[in-house]
PDBQT receptor file of N, H, CA, C and O in Angstrom, charges set to zero:
ATOM      1  N   MET A   1     100.883  78.164  88.153  1.00  0.00    +0.000 N 
ATOM      2  CA  MET A   1      99.648  78.935  88.441  1.00  0.00    +0.000 C 
ATOM      3  C   MET A   1      99.008  79.030  87.092  1.00  0.00    +0.000 C 
ATOM      4  O   MET A   1      99.826  78.805  86.200  1.00  0.00    +0.000 OA
ATOM      5  N   CYS A   2      97.721  79.309  86.637  1.00  0.00    +0.000 N 
ATOM      6  H   CYS A   2      97.056  79.491  87.362  1.00  0.00    +0.000 HD
ATOM      7  CA  CYS A   2      96.781  79.882  85.577  1.00  0.00    +0.000 C 
ATOM      8  C   CYS A   2      96.565  81.138  85.736  1.00  0.00    +0.000 C 
ATOM      9  O   CYS A   2      96.576  81.545  86.898  1.00  0.00    +0.000 OA
ATOM     10  N   GLY A   3      96.374  81.861  84.918  1.00  0.00    +0.000 N 
ATOM     11  H   GLY A   3      96.365  81.530  83.975  1.00  0.00    +0.000 HD
ATOM     12  CA  GLY A   3      96.290  83.018  84.608  1.00  0.00    +0.000 C 
ATOM     13  C   GLY A   3      97.322  84.002  84.454  1.00  0.00    +0.000 C 
ATOM     14  O   GLY A   3      98.538  83.813  84.481  1.00  0.00    +0.000 OA
ATOM     15  N   ASN A   4      96.441  85.502  84.223  1.00  0.00    +0.000 N 
ATOM     16  H   ASN A   4      95.453  85.654  84.201  1.00  0.00    +0.000 HD
ATOM     17  CA  ASN A   4      97.168  85.790  83.330  1.00  0.00    +0.000 C 
ATOM     18  C   ASN A   4      98.357  87.025  84.069  1.00  0.00    +0.000 C 
ATOM     19  O   ASN A   4      98.301  88.134  84.602  1.00  0.00    +0.000 OA
ATOM     20  N   TRP A   5      99.032  86.358  83.822  1.00  0.00    +0.000 N 
ATOM     21  H   TRP A   5      99.078  85.458  83.389  1.00  0.00    +0.000 HD
ATOM     22  CA  TRP A   5     100.066  87.298  84.726  1.00  0.00    +0.000 C 
ATOM     23  C   TRP A   5     100.766  88.263  83.913  1.00  0.00    +0.000 C 
ATOM     24  O   TRP A   5     101.906  88.431  84.348  1.00  0.00    +0.000 OA
ATOM     25  N   SER A   6     100.518  88.933  82.932  1.00  0.00    +0.000 N 
ATOM     26  H   SER A   6      99.592  88.796  82.578  1.00  0.00    +0.000 HD
ATOM     27  CA  SER A   6     101.139  89.891  81.891  1.00  0.00    +0.000 C 
ATOM     28  C   SER A   6     101.038  91.174  83.085  1.00  0.00    +0.000 C 
ATOM     29  O   SER A   6     100.211  91.264  83.993  1.00  0.00    +0.000 OA
ATOM     30  N   PRO A   7     102.168  92.118  82.752  1.00  0.00    +0.000 N 
ATOM     31  CA  PRO A   7     101.912  93.230  83.241  1.00  0.00    +0.000 C 
ATOM     32  C   PRO A   7     100.484  94.198  83.219  1.00  0.00    +0.000 C 
ATOM     33  O   PRO A   7     100.011  94.809  84.178  1.00  0.00    +0.000 OA
ATOM     34  N   GLU A   8     100.022  94.144  81.994  1.00  0.00    +0.000 N 
ATOM     35  H   GLU A   8     100.406  93.647  81.215  1.00  0.00    +0.000 HD
ATOM     36  CA  GLU A   8      98.790  94.849  82.130  1.00  0.00    +0.000 C 
ATOM     37  C   GLU A   8      97.905  94.073  82.644  1.00  0.00    +0.000 C 
ATOM     38  O   GLU A   8      96.826  94.625  82.861  1.00  0.00    +0.000 OA
ATOM     39  N   ALA A   9      97.993  92.853  82.947  1.00  0.00    +0.000 N 
ATOM     40  H   ALA A   9      98.870  92.405  82.771  1.00  0.00    +0.000 HD
ATOM     41  CA  ALA A   9      96.809  92.454  83.804  1.00  0.00    +0.000 C 
ATOM     42  C   ALA A   9      96.871  92.430  85.169  1.00  0.00    +0.000 C 
ATOM     43  O   ALA A   9      95.852  92.115  85.785  1.00  0.00    +0.000 OA
ATOM     44  N   GLN A  10      98.108  92.768  85.897  1.00  0.00    +0.000 N 
ATOM     45  H   GLN A  10      98.935  93.025  85.397  1.00  0.00    +0.000 HD
ATOM     46  CA  GLN A  10      98.504  92.716  86.748  1.00  0.00    +0.000 C 
ATOM     47  C   GLN A  10      98.524  94.259  87.131  1.00  0.00    +0.000 C 
ATOM     48  O   GLN A  10      98.406  94.372  88.351  1.00  0.00    +0.000 OA
ATOM     49  N   LEU A  11      98.610  95.208  86.631  1.00  0.00    +0.000 N 
ATOM     50  H   LEU A  11      98.706  95.116  85.640  1.00  0.00    +0.000 HD
ATOM     51  CA  LEU A  11      98.179  96.465  87.050  1.00  0.00    +0.000 C 
ATOM     52  C   LEU A  11      96.691  97.017  86.532  1.00  0.00    +0.000 C 
ATOM     53  O   LEU A  11      96.413  97.703  85.549  1.00  0.00    +0.000 OA
ATOM     54  N   LYS A  12      95.903  96.492  87.500  1.00  0.00    +0.000 N 
ATOM     55  H   LYS A  12      96.128  95.935  88.299  1.00  0.00    +0.000 HD
ATOM     56  CA  LYS A  12      94.424  97.138  87.052  1.00  0.00    +0.000 C 
ATOM     57  C   LYS A  12      93.751  97.451  88.085  1.00  0.00    +0.000 C 
ATOM     58  O   LYS A  12      93.939  96.590  88.944  1.00  0.00    +0.000 OA
ATOM     59  N   LEU A  13      93.108  98.195  88.412  1.00  0.00    +0.000 N 
ATOM     60  H   LEU A  13      92.954  98.895  87.714  1.00  0.00    +0.000 HD
ATOM     61  CA  LEU A  13      92.083  98.222  89.838  1.00  0.00    +0.000 C 
ATOM     62  C   LEU A  13      90.612  97.414  89.580  1.00  0.00    +0.000 C 
ATOM     63  O   LEU A  13      90.053  97.424  88.484  1.00  0.00    +0.000 OA
ATOM     64  N   ASN A  14      90.213  96.888  90.476  1.00  0.00    +0.000 N 
ATOM     65  H   ASN A  14      90.668  96.879  91.367  1.00  0.00    +0.000 HD
ATOM     66  CA  ASN A  14      89.171  96.035  90.606  1.00  0.00    +0.000 C 
ATOM     67  C   ASN A  14      87.924  96.712  89.723  1.00  0.00    +0.000 C 
ATOM     68  O   ASN A  14      87.041  95.962  89.307  1.00  0.00    +0.000 OA
ATOM     69  N   SER A  15      87.862  98.324  89.412  1.00  0.00    +0.000 N 
ATOM     70  H   SER A  15      88.579  98.933  89.751  1.00  0.00    +0.000 HD
ATOM     71  CA  SER A  15      86.974  98.612  88.438  1.00  0.00    +0.000 C 
ATOM     72  C   SER A  15      87.051  98.617  86.813  1.00  0.00    +0.000 C 
ATOM     73  O   SER A  15      86.358  99.106  85.921  1.00  0.00    +0.000 OA
ATOM     74  N   SER A  16      88.344  97.759  86.873  1.00  0.00    +0.000 N 
ATOM     75  H   SER A  16      88.907  97.361  87.598  1.00  0.00    +0.000 HD
ATOM     76  CA  SER A  16      88.577  97.109  85.778  1.00  0.00    +0.000 C 
ATOM     77  C   SER A  16      89.509  98.085  85.002  1.00  0.00    +0.000 C 
ATOM     78  O   SER A  16      89.898  97.910  83.847  1.00  0.00    +0.000 OA
ATOM     79  N   ASN A  17      89.854  99.293  85.928  1.00  0.00    +0.000 N 
ATOM     80  H   ASN A  17      89.539  99.435  86.866  1.00  0.00    +0.000 HD
ATOM     81  CA  ASN A  17      90.686 100.268  84.725  1.00  0.00    +0.000 C 
ATOM     82  C   ASN A  17      92.121 100.430  84.711  1.00  0.00    +0.000 C 
ATOM     83  O   ASN A  17      92.528 100.591  85.862  1.00  0.00    +0.000 OA
ATOM     84  N   ASN A  18      93.045 100.450  83.850  1.00  0.00    +0.000 N 
ATOM     85  H   ASN A  18      92.715 100.319  82.915  1.00  0.00    +0.000 HD
ATOM     86  CA  ASN A  18      94.337  99.794  83.894  1.00  0.00    +0.000 C 
ATOM     87  C   ASN A  18      94.998 100.839  84.288  1.00  0.00    +0.000 C 
ATOM     88  O   ASN A  18      94.586 101.983  84.098  1.00  0.00    +0.000 OA
ATOM     89  N   LEU A  19      96.376 100.486  85.030  1.00  0.00    +0.000 N 
ATOM     90  H   LEU A  19      96.711  99.556  85.184  1.00  0.00    +0.000 HD
ATOM     91  CA  LEU A  19      96.943 101.629  85.813  1.00  0.00    +0.000 C 
ATOM     92  C   LEU A  19      98.198 102.232  85.258  1.00  0.00    +0.000 C 
ATOM     93  O   LEU A  19      98.950 103.063  85.767  1.00  0.00    +0.000 OA
ATOM     94  N   MET A  20      98.266 101.473  83.811  1.00  0.00    +0.000 N 
ATOM     95  H   MET A  20      97.655 100.798  83.398  1.00  0.00    +0.000 HD
ATOM     96  CA  MET A  20      99.764 101.966  83.166  1.00  0.00    +0.000 C 
ATOM     97  C   MET A  20      99.209 103.151  82.457  1.00  0.00    +0.000 C 
ATOM     98  O   MET A  20      98.034 103.384  82.171  1.00  0.00    +0.000 OA
ATOM     99  N   ILE A  21     100.446 103.964  82.192  1.00  0.00    +0.000 N 
ATOM    100  H   ILE A  21     101.400 103.774  82.424  1.00  0.00    +0.000 HD
ATOM    101  CA  ILE A  21     100.151 105.132  81.145  1.00  0.00    +0.000 C 
ATOM    102  C   ILE A  21     101.565 105.542  80.302  1.00  0.00    +0.000 C 
ATOM    103  O   ILE A  21     102.749 105.550  80.639  1.00  0.00    +0.000 OA
ATOM    104  N   PRO A  22     100.957 105.833  79.212  1.00  0.00    +0.000 N 
ATOM    105  CA  PRO A  22     101.926 106.294  78.078  1.00  0.00    +0.000 C 
ATOM    106  C   PRO A  22     103.422 106.850  79.177  1.00  0.00    +0.000 C 
ATOM    107  O   PRO A  22     103.484 107.272  80.331  1.00  0.00    +0.000 OA
ATOM    108  N   LEU A  23     104.452 106.578  78.113  1.00  0.00    +0.000 N 
ATOM    109  H   LEU A  23     104.401 106.235  77.175  1.00  0.00    +0.000 HD
ATOM    110  CA  LEU A  23     105.409 107.336  78.732  1.00  0.00    +0.000 C 
ATOM    111  C   LEU A  23     106.024 108.856  78.728  1.00  0.00    +0.000 C 
ATOM    112  O   LEU A  23     106.887 109.499  79.326  1.00  0.00    +0.000 OA
ATOM    113  N   GLU A  24     105.106 109.026  77.746  1.00  0.00    +0.000 N 
ATOM    114  H   GLU A  24     104.405 108.504  77.260  1.00  0.00    +0.000 HD
ATOM    115  CA  GLU A  24     105.050 110.598  77.772  1.00  0.00    +0.000 C 
ATOM    116  C   GLU A  24     104.411 111.107  78.689  1.00  0.00    +0.000 C 
ATOM    117  O   GLU A  24     104.815 112.149  79.205  1.00  0.00    +0.000 OA
ATOM    118  N   GLU A  25     103.230 110.474  79.115  1.00  0.00    +0.000 N 
ATOM    119  H   GLU A  25     102.902 109.628  78.695  1.00  0.00    +0.000 HD
ATOM    120  CA  GLU A  25     102.378 111.244  80.255  1.00  0.00    +0.000 C 
ATOM    121  C   GLU A  25     103.148 111.113  81.557  1.00  0.00    +0.000 C 
ATOM    122  O   GLU A  25     103.723 112.127  81.954  1.00  0.00    +0.000 OA
ATOM    123  N   ALA A  26     103.252 109.804  82.402  1.00  0.00    +0.000 N 
ATOM    124  H   ALA A  26     102.785 108.980  82.080  1.00  0.00    +0.000 HD
ATOM    125  CA  ALA A  26     104.047 109.585  83.058  1.00  0.00    +0.000 C 
ATOM    126  C   ALA A  26     105.278 111.207  83.207  1.00  0.00    +0.000 C 
ATOM    127  O   ALA A  26     105.276 111.918  84.212  1.00  0.00    +0.000 OA
ATOM    128  N   GLU A  27     106.201 111.466  81.970  1.00  0.00    +0.000 N 
ATOM    129  H   GLU A  27     106.202 110.889  81.153  1.00  0.00    +0.000 HD
ATOM    130  CA  GLU A  27     106.910 112.338  82.401  1.00  0.00    +0.000 C 
ATOM    131  C   GLU A  27     106.400 113.751  82.678  1.00  0.00    +0.000 C 
ATOM    132  O   GLU A  27     106.920 114.478  83.524  1.00  0.00    +0.000 OA
ATOM    133  N   ALA A  28     105.280 114.129  81.867  1.00  0.00    +0.000 N 
ATOM    134  H   ALA A  28     104.858 113.538  81.179  1.00  0.00    +0.000 HD
ATOM    135  CA  ALA A  28     104.674 115.598  82.055  1.00  0.00    +0.000 C 
ATOM    136  C   ALA A  28     104.065 115.580  83.561  1.00  0.00    +0.000 C 
ATOM    137  O   ALA A  28     104.070 116.678  84.118  1.00  0.00    +0.000 OA
ATOM    138  N   PHE A  29     103.548 114.499  84.285  1.00  0.00    +0.000 N 
ATOM    139  H   PHE A  29     103.544 113.607  83.833  1.00  0.00    +0.000 HD
ATOM    140  CA  PHE A  29     103.125 114.126  85.738  1.00  0.00    +0.000 C 
ATOM    141  C   PHE A  29     103.925 114.404  86.591  1.00  0.00    +0.000 C 
ATOM    142  O   PHE A  29     103.531 115.064  87.552  1.00  0.00    +0.000 OA
ATOM    143  N   PHE A  30     105.591 113.901  86.491  1.00  0.00    +0.000 N 
ATOM    144  H   PHE A  30     105.911 113.365  85.710  1.00  0.00    +0.000 HD
ATOM    145  CA  PHE A  30     106.944 114.103  86.966  1.00  0.00    +0.000 C 
ATOM    146  C   PHE A  30     107.383 115.406  87.048  1.00  0.00    +0.000 C 
ATOM    147  O   PHE A  30     107.660 116.040  88.066  1.00  0.00    +0.000 OA
ATOM    148  N   LEU A  31     107.440 115.863  85.544  1.00  0.00    +0.000 N 
ATOM    149  H   LEU A  31     107.215 115.347  84.717  1.00  0.00    +0.000 HD
ATOM    150  CA  LEU A  31     108.156 117.231  85.270  1.00  0.00    +0.000 C 
ATOM    151  C   LEU A  31     107.056 118.117  85.976  1.00  0.00    +0.000 C 
ATOM    152  O   LEU A  31     107.468 119.227  86.313  1.00  0.00    +0.000 OA
ATOM    153  N   SER A  32     105.809 117.855  86.249  1.00  0.00    +0.000 N 
ATOM    154  H   SER A  32     105.474 116.954  85.975  1.00  0.00    +0.000 HD
ATOM    155  CA  SER A  32     104.995 119.693  86.435  1.00  0.00    +0.000 C 
ATOM    156  C   SER A  32     104.503 119.223  87.848  1.00  0.00    +0.000 C 
ATOM    157  O   SER A  32     103.350 119.488  88.188  1.00  0.00    +0.000 OA
ATOM    158  N   HIS A  33     105.903 118.077  89.229  1.00  0.00    +0.000 N 
ATOM    159  H   HIS A  33     106.840 117.862  88.953  1.00  0.00    +0.000 HD
ATOM    160  CA  HIS A  33     105.302 117.692  90.219  1.00  0.00    +0.000 C 
ATOM    161  C   HIS A  33     103.803 117.217  90.510  1.00  0.00    +0.000 C 
ATOM    162  O   HIS A  33     103.394 117.186  91.671  1.00  0.00    +0.000 OA
ATOM    163  N   ALA A  34     103.103 116.899  89.579  1.00  0.00    +0.000 N 
ATOM    164  H   ALA A  34     103.435 116.925  88.636  1.00  0.00    +0.000 HD
ATOM    165  CA  ALA A  34     102.010 115.936  89.781  1.00  0.00    +0.000 C 
ATOM    166  C   ALA A  34     102.067 114.835  90.077  1.00  0.00    +0.000 C 
ATOM    167  O   ALA A  34     101.007 114.657  90.677  1.00  0.00    +0.000 OA
ATOM    168  N   ALA A  35     102.757 113.652  90.071  1.00  0.00    +0.000 N 
ATOM    169  H   ALA A  35     103.618 113.797  89.584  1.00  0.00    +0.000 HD
ATOM    170  CA  ALA A  35     103.346 112.654  90.440  1.00  0.00    +0.000 C 
ATOM    171  C   ALA A  35     104.816 112.429  90.839  1.00  0.00    +0.000 C 
ATOM    172  O   ALA A  35     105.780 113.000  90.330  1.00  0.00    +0.000 OA
ATOM    173  N   VAL A  36     104.847 111.454  91.885  1.00  0.00    +0.000 N 
ATOM    174  H   VAL A  36     104.064 110.990  92.299  1.00  0.00    +0.000 HD
ATOM    175  CA  VAL A  36     106.091 110.538  92.320  1.00  0.00    +0.000 C 
ATOM    176  C   VAL A  36     106.126 109.140  91.900  1.00  0.00    +0.000 C 
ATOM    177  O   VAL A  36     105.115 108.439  91.927  1.00  0.00    +0.000 OA
ATOM    178  N   PHE A  37     107.446 108.653  91.451  1.00  0.00    +0.000 N 
ATOM    179  H   PHE A  37     108.267 109.223  91.428  1.00  0.00    +0.000 HD
ATOM    180  CA  PHE A  37     107.194 107.743  91.248  1.00  0.00    +0.000 C 
ATOM    181  C   PHE A  37     108.483 106.739  92.002  1.00  0.00    +0.000 C 
ATOM    182  O   PHE A  37     109.707 106.869  92.013  1.00  0.00    +0.000 OA
ATOM    183  N   LEU A  38     107.678 105.844  92.524  1.00  0.00    +0.000 N 
ATOM    184  H   LEU A  38     106.683 105.739  92.516  1.00  0.00    +0.000 HD
ATOM    185  CA  LEU A  38     109.229 105.042  93.348  1.00  0.00    +0.000 C 
ATOM    186  C   LEU A  38     109.205 103.755  93.049  1.00  0.00    +0.000 C 
ATOM    187  O   LEU A  38     108.335 102.899  92.890  1.00  0.00    +0.000 OA
ATOM    188  N   ASP A  39     110.812 103.835  92.991  1.00  0.00    +0.000 N 
ATOM    189  H   ASP A  39     111.519 104.530  93.120  1.00  0.00    +0.000 HD
ATOM    190  CA  ASP A  39     111.102 101.996  92.591  1.00  0.00    +0.000 C 
ATOM    191  C   ASP A  39     110.771 101.480  93.601  1.00  0.00    +0.000 C 
ATOM    192  O   ASP A  39     110.707 102.201  94.597  1.00  0.00    +0.000 OA
ATOM    193  N   ALA A  40     110.432 100.015  93.721  1.00  0.00    +0.000 N 
ATOM    194  H   ALA A  40     110.484  99.430  92.911  1.00  0.00    +0.000 HD
ATOM    195  CA  ALA A  40     109.805  99.349  94.324  1.00  0.00    +0.000 C 
ATOM    196  C   ALA A  40     110.463  97.787  94.375  1.00  0.00    +0.000 C 
ATOM    197  O   ALA A  40     110.046  96.898  95.117  1.00  0.00    +0.000 OA
ATOM    198  N   GLN A  41     111.646  97.650  93.367  1.00  0.00    +0.000 N 
ATOM    199  H   GLN A  41     111.985  98.372  92.765  1.00  0.00    +0.000 HD
ATOM    200  CA  GLN A  41     112.731  96.473  93.364  1.00  0.00    +0.000 C 
ATOM    201  C   GLN A  41     113.786  96.320  94.595  1.00  0.00    +0.000 C 
ATOM    202  O   GLN A  41     114.242  97.272  95.229  1.00  0.00    +0.000 OA
ATOM    203  N   SER A  42     113.999  95.362  94.749  1.00  0.00    +0.000 N 
ATOM    204  H   SER A  42     113.629  94.589  94.234  1.00  0.00    +0.000 HD
ATOM    205  CA  SER A  42     114.959  95.100  96.011  1.00  0.00    +0.000 C 
ATOM    206  C   SER A  42     115.773  95.663  95.845  1.00  0.00    +0.000 C 
ATOM    207  O   SER A  42     115.975  96.030  94.687  1.00  0.00    +0.000 OA
ATOM    208  N   GLN A  43     117.030  96.189  97.277  1.00  0.00    +0.000 N 
ATOM    209  H   GLN A  43     116.866  95.891  98.217  1.00  0.00    +0.000 HD
ATOM    210  CA  GLN A  43     118.529  96.488  97.296  1.00  0.00    +0.000 C 
ATOM    211  C   GLN A  43     119.238  95.971  96.153  1.00  0.00    +0.000 C 
ATOM    212  O   GLN A  43     119.703  96.650  95.237  1.00  0.00    +0.000 OA
ATOM    213  N   ASP A  44     119.294  94.485  96.297  1.00  0.00    +0.000 N 
ATOM    214  H   ASP A  44     118.916  93.934  97.041  1.00  0.00    +0.000 HD
ATOM    215  CA  ASP A  44     119.875  93.855  96.191  1.00  0.00    +0.000 C 
ATOM    216  C   ASP A  44     119.991  93.824  94.230  1.00  0.00    +0.000 C 
ATOM    217  O   ASP A  44     121.003  93.700  93.540  1.00  0.00    +0.000 OA
ATOM    218  N   LEU A  45     118.572  93.985  93.808  1.00  0.00    +0.000 N 
ATOM    219  H   LEU A  45     117.750  94.085  94.368  1.00  0.00    +0.000 HD
ATOM    220  CA  LEU A  45     118.369  94.056  92.695  1.00  0.00    +0.000 C 
ATOM    221  C   LEU A  45     118.899  95.115  91.442  1.00  0.00    +0.000 C 
ATOM    222  O   LEU A  45     119.254  94.981  90.271  1.00  0.00    +0.000 OA
ATOM    223  N   PHE A  46     118.773  95.969  92.176  1.00  0.00    +0.000 N 
ATOM    224  H   PHE A  46     118.484  96.077  93.127  1.00  0.00    +0.000 HD
ATOM    225  CA  PHE A  46     119.219  97.599  92.175  1.00  0.00    +0.000 C 
ATOM    226  C   PHE A  46     120.771  97.891  92.298  1.00  0.00    +0.000 C 
ATOM    227  O   PHE A  46     121.458  98.773  91.784  1.00  0.00    +0.000 OA
ATOM    228  N   ALA A  47     121.113  96.777  93.214  1.00  0.00    +0.000 N 
ATOM    229  H   ALA A  47     120.555  96.060  93.632  1.00  0.00    +0.000 HD
ATOM    230  CA  ALA A  47     123.287  97.085  93.378  1.00  0.00    +0.000 C 
ATOM    231  C   ALA A  47     123.276  96.118  92.111  1.00  0.00    +0.000 C 
ATOM    232  O   ALA A  47     124.193  96.486  91.377  1.00  0.00    +0.000 OA
ATOM    233  N   ASP A  48     122.715  95.207  91.651  1.00  0.00    +0.000 N 
ATOM    234  H   ASP A  48     121.970  94.907  92.247  1.00  0.00    +0.000 HD
ATOM    235  CA  ASP A  48     123.201  94.585  90.297  1.00  0.00    +0.000 C 
ATOM    236  C   ASP A  48     123.125  94.945  88.883  1.00  0.00    +0.000 C 
ATOM    237  O   ASP A  48     123.797  94.694  87.883  1.00  0.00    +0.000 OA
ATOM    238  N   LEU A  49     122.067  95.625  89.145  1.00  0.00    +0.000 N 
ATOM    239  H   LEU A  49     121.521  95.830  89.958  1.00  0.00    +0.000 HD
ATOM    240  CA  LEU A  49     121.330  97.104  87.817  1.00  0.00    +0.000 C 
ATOM    241  C   LEU A  49     122.778  97.538  87.553  1.00  0.00    +0.000 C 
ATOM    242  O   LEU A  49     123.503  97.259  86.598  1.00  0.00    +0.000 OA
ATOM    243  N   THR A  50     123.024  98.301  88.655  1.00  0.00    +0.000 N 
ATOM    244  H   THR A  50     122.436  98.528  89.431  1.00  0.00    +0.000 HD
ATOM    245  CA  THR A  50     123.901  99.383  88.506  1.00  0.00    +0.000 C 
ATOM    246  C   THR A  50     125.575  99.199  88.931  1.00  0.00    +0.000 C 
ATOM    247  O   THR A  50     126.393 100.074  89.214  1.00  0.00    +0.000 OA
ATOM    248  N   SER A  51     125.688  98.153  88.881  1.00  0.00    +0.000 N 
ATOM    249  H   SER A  51     125.023  97.442  88.651  1.00  0.00    +0.000 HD
ATOM    250  CA  SER A  51     127.478  97.492  89.443  1.00  0.00    +0.000 C 
ATOM    251  C   SER A  51     128.171  97.930  88.062  1.00  0.00    +0.000 C 
ATOM    252  O   SER A  51     129.268  98.464  88.224  1.00  0.00    +0.000 OA
ATOM    253  N   ASN A  52     127.743  97.806  86.750  1.00  0.00    +0.000 N 
ATOM    254  H   ASN A  52     126.852  97.372  86.618  1.00  0.00    +0.000 HD
ATOM    255  CA  ASN A  52     128.424  98.408  85.804  1.00  0.00    +0.000 C 
ATOM    256  C   ASN A  52     128.532  99.642  85.104  1.00  0.00    +0.000 C 
ATOM    257  O   ASN A  52     128.844  99.879  83.937  1.00  0.00    +0.000 OA
ATOM    258  N   LEU A  53     128.056 100.729  86.502  1.00  0.00    +0.000 N 
ATOM    259  H   LEU A  53     127.802 100.536  87.449  1.00  0.00    +0.000 HD
ATOM    260  CA  LEU A  53     127.756 101.545  85.599  1.00  0.00    +0.000 C 
ATOM    261  C   LEU A  53     128.963 102.719  86.403  1.00  0.00    +0.000 C 
ATOM    262  O   LEU A  53     129.524 102.623  87.494  1.00  0.00    +0.000 OA
ATOM    263  N   PRO A  54     129.070 104.101  85.046  1.00  0.00    +0.000 N 
ATOM    264  CA  PRO A  54     130.849 104.570  86.522  1.00  0.00    +0.000 C 
ATOM    265  C   PRO A  54     130.009 104.876  87.445  1.00  0.00    +0.000 C 
ATOM    266  O   PRO A  54     128.780 104.874  87.385  1.00  0.00    +0.000 OA
ATOM    267  N   PRO A  55     130.980 105.251  88.665  1.00  0.00    +0.000 N 
ATOM    268  CA  PRO A  55     130.891 106.182  89.649  1.00  0.00    +0.000 C 
ATOM    269  C   PRO A  55     130.625 107.275  89.410  1.00  0.00    +0.000 C 
ATOM    270  O   PRO A  55     130.549 108.105  90.316  1.00  0.00    +0.000 OA
TER     271      PRO A  55
């Protein structure tokens, strides 16, 4: 498919507002309980990513 599939292009609202924020701003929202971040990865992918971590 042709098109811009970059993360930046995929994280835009119809109003063209970008949904990406700097890590520092995300951390401030999280620490002030102003935002909740959800991991939408599949369980299988998560298991693959954590398989080499100590128990």
